[in-house]
N, C-alpha and C positions, 0 to 999 in steps of 0.2 A: 584349478578352477577352468569355467569351459569357454570356448572360443567361438565368438559372437555372430562367425559361422554355421556352428553347430547346429546354433539356438532359430539361426533366422532357418535353417534348412527342415529341421524343424516342424516349428513352426508354419511353416507355409507346406510341408507332408504331407497326403492327403490320408497319409496312416497315421498322421499322430497321437504321441501317445501321453494320454492320462492320468493319476495315479487316481482322482478324486473328481474332476471335473469331469461333465458330462458333456455333450451336446455343442460341445467349440467348433462355435463357422469362423474360420482369420480371411477377415475381409482385405484383399490385397487392396479394394478403391476403397477408400473411405473419406468418409465426406469433412468439409472444414475442418476443421481445429479438431479430428479425431485421426493423425499422421502414422505412418511409420515410422518411428527415429530409434537410430542405432545411439550408443552414449559408446560412453571405456569402457561400462560394467554393466549394462543391460539392454536388452530390444523390446521397445515397445510398441505393441502393434492394437487396432480396432479389431473387435470382434463382437462374437453373437454368443451367449450362453443361454442354451434353449430359449432362445427368441429376443434378450434383455440385450440392449447396444451395453458394451463393456470396452474396458480400454486392460491388455494384460502387460504386465509390466513383468521380464525374463531376467534373471540373473546370472552372471558368469563365475560368480565368486560368491559362498553363503555367510549373508549378514546377520553378525547375533541379534544385534533389536529390531530388525522384522518384524515380532511377534508382537512387541509389547508397540509399539509404535501402529500399526493397520488389524493387530485385532483378527477377526474372523477373515477377510480380505487377504489374510496370510496364506498360504499353500506351501510350505515348505516339502519340495524331492516334487514336486508335481508332473514336471514336460520330459519328460527320455527326449533324451538326448544320443546321437551315435560320434565316437571320434574316429579315426582316421585308421583305428586296430578295428572297428568297427564293435568296439565296449559298450557298453549301453550304459547312462548313469542319467542320474535325474538333477534338474534343477528348481530351483527355488522361482515360486509366482508370485505376484501379489497381485488382485485383480481388483476395480475398482470405478464406476461405474463413467461413460465414455459423457464431456458436458457437451453438448450444443453451441460452438463459439467457435474462439477463433485468441489464438496463444496473444496476448498482450505489444510483445513484440512487433510481430505484423501486422499489429492492431497501429502501434506507434508509425512504422514505417510509410505508411499507407497518408502520402501529402493531404489529403479531404478526414481525418480523421478528427472530427468532435473530442478538442484536449479537456476541452469543460468535463464533458458525458463524462470522458473520461478518468480524473482526477477526483471528480466526489463521486464514482462508483470505489474507485480505489481508497479512497476517505472510508464510504461505508466497511470496505471489504475491513479497514484496516480495525475500527471500532467493536467491528465479531469480535477479529481475531488477541486483538489484548485486553478483553474481559475475560478472555479463556483461560485454563490453569495450563495450558500448552503452548509449543511455538513450532512456527515450523522449521525456520533455523534454516533457510536458503532462498530469501524472498529476493523477486528480480523480472523481469517483464520475461521472460520464457517461461516462468511457472506459476504462470497466473493467465487465467483465461477467461474473457471475455466473453461468456453468454450471450443467448438470444435476446434475451431477457433483461439485457442491461448492469447486470450480475455480474461481481469479480466471482470464480474459483482459484483458488490455487491448488498443485497438482506437483506431485514428486516432492512426495514427504520425510527421503530418505534418512535424511538429514535430522530429524527435527525432536524436540524435547518432548517426552511427556512425564507428569508424574511420578510416572513406578523407574525413571530411570534416575530421580533424583539423587542425586550426592556422586555418581558416573560424570565421567568426561566426554567432550564429545570427541564422535570419532571422522567428523568431519567441519567445516568451520564458513561452509558457502562461497560464495565470492567475492572476491574481495572488491569489487568495484563496488557492490550495496553493500557493504560491511566495514563496522569502526576497524578504524586501523592497528586498534589495540584488542581486537577479540580474538583469542586465542583457544585452545582445546580446553582449558577452565570453565571457560564463559559457557556453561551448560544450563541454564534453568529457562525459566515463562519470560523473560528479560531477552532473549536471544534475537526477536525480530526488531526491536525496539531501532535500532540504529536506521534499517535496513526502510523500517515502515519510515521514518523521519525524511530520509533521501529522496527517496523515493515521492513521497508524498509532493514536499520540496520543489526536484527536478521537473512535474506535473504542472502543480501551482505558476511557475518559473513560467513553462511551456506557452500556458494560460495568455501568460501581459510580452512574451516573446516567442515569436513560432519559430525562429533561428534553431532555438533552443533543441527542434525537431533534425530541423538540419542537422545540426551533428550531430543529434543522435543514428540520422538514417546514412551515416557514413561508415560508424563505426561497430553500431548497436548496442550501443554503452553512450551514455550519457556523459557531458565532462564542465567543470572537473570532477575524479573521482574525489574519491573519500579520503583515501590518500593525497589528494593534489591542495583537498581545502585545508586538512591541517598544514601541507607546506607553504601555507598562503599566508598562512598565520589569522588575523582575520580581515581580511582584503578583501576575497571573495564575499563572506558572511554579511560584513559590512557593507557593502554596497549593494547585493537582495534583502537584507532588510531594511535598509531604505528604499528600493523600489516597491517593495508589495505595504511597508509603512504612508509613500506618499497614496497609495490606492486603501488608506482605512483598513489593512486586510492582519489584523491587529497576531490571529491563530497565525496568519502562514512568519511574521517576523518574528516567533517566541520560536517555531519550531526552528527556522531556517538555527537559530541561536544555538542550540540544540546540537546541529551537527557538528559542534567545537566543542564536546561534551566530552573531558577528562575520560568519562566514565562508558563501559560498552552496555549499561541498565541507563533508561533512560524512561526514573518512575512517573514521571509529569504530565508524558505524554499524552499517555490515557485520559488526565484529565484535559488536557486539553483538545480535545478530540474530541470530549459529551456536547451532542445537541447543547443547542438554551432551548428552555419552557416553549414549546408550542403557542401556549395563551394563559391568558387568566384571566382573573375578576379581583383579582386579591390586591392587597394597594404596592408598589413596586417603588422602590426606595433603592439609593445610592447608599456603593458596601464595599468595603475594601479587604483585599485577601492578598494575601503575602504581596502585600503596598504595590495590589496593580486594583482599579476601579472595575466597580461594573454595576448592573442593574439587576435588583434580587429581589424575589418574590415570597409568596408562602412557601409556592413548590419547588422556588429555586432558581437559578441564574436565568434572566431574560435575555442580557448582557453579562456573557461571561468577563471575567476581572482579568481582562488584557490590557488596560488602559492603563496610558499616568495620567490618565485628568479624567473625567465624565462630566456634563451636566442633570440635573432633575428633565426626565422628556413632557414634552409639550405639543400634544395633539401626537400621541404615539413618536416622536421625532426627538433623540437626541444626537448631541457633539460630542464627538472622543475624539481625543490626542494620546500619539503613540510617537515618539521620536522626532519630537518636533512638528508631527506634520497631525493636522485636524481632519473629520468627515462629517459628516451623517449620518447617523443609523436610523430606516425606520424601524423603528420595536418588530416584533416574530416575523422576521422576514428577512433575506440576505441583499435586500437594497443599500448602498451605498454611498453618496452622495462623495467626493474629495474636494477639503475646502483648501490645496496647499498647509505651507508654511503661513498660517494668519494667525491675526489677531484684535485685540479687542471683539470679543466673537460674544454675539448674543445671539438667543433662543426665543424668539415671540411664541404669544399664546396661537397663535395657530399653524405654528409647526413651522413657521419661516427663519430665515436665518440673515443678519447683516453681521460683516467684516469685517478687517481689512488686509489687505492681500501682502504678498511678497513689495510689491511694487509703491507698497502704501496708500495703496486705492483703494477708497470706500465701496462694498461690494454688498450686493443686497442677492437672495436665493428664497424664489418662492415655494410654496409646499409644495406645489404642481411643479416648478423646474425636478424641484426634490424626489419624486414620485416619478415622474417619468421616467 
């Protein structure tokens, strides 16, 4: 095992010895998001290799799975280091493209952060990842870069599952603050990110409606409650959160929040929940049920995903949906939701306007202009 000091000295030495890499220039002063990082088992530096901006990760000890995980980015026995006796040894390195951006933990620490933009970007990243045959293994804000173009990218794939490792056990099980409490080394497949995605996305969506969640995050650089605390609270927290989401017509968030109490580490329905609806159709739209929930479907797929306890046939591209006792109007082919609360005697008119009786027993009328504003 090599020391952090010996690796750092080698990296910043003007006579650094690289076994196969050529034209390496380590940058002492790196741009935002490309930092000099020291961990328990590695050193990461920003560098340029023959003019290309990269990050180089150097390991204190050999990790046999890095070759399967990183492929050609893995450079075994690459950097020469010297111990206090002057003996030369070589350390393994991984080289990967540098992403211009900011780590998500630092983004969330900024009181000015656009939490909706952040949540949307993470949801898009999650869709991409859940469609892949591999998994990251340690999803958390510190391992996510929010790039300058608004997209998110994962870094530090050392705990990843790839198909070549099927049948093996995990050598790392991720950070407990973002993992299913029952996850062990035996849980090692393409589903190991499911719970981390569900948890982090739920926390981000919760922060959209309650900014105090971010104040709590900034104190400890972690969300509260943690996964283990959620399980210890039984259904109390999840029921409270699901009710908040339901009152705003956020059925997808309700369903994902409910997954946080899953008795299994894998969440096979998560990918389905995150699928985007059809953007536009000229084919007939019909009310349809799937797995006990209602949605609107056309020939190309779901216009409104089957996430609701009830739904009405649309009028003027407006429908009324019900979830856990709350009702909302939804504008088709958009993200527009108009919450109606715990309504009754709902009626949807041909022009898209709505009448209903509210919780106080008062008759209410909502025009199409109210819904679309």
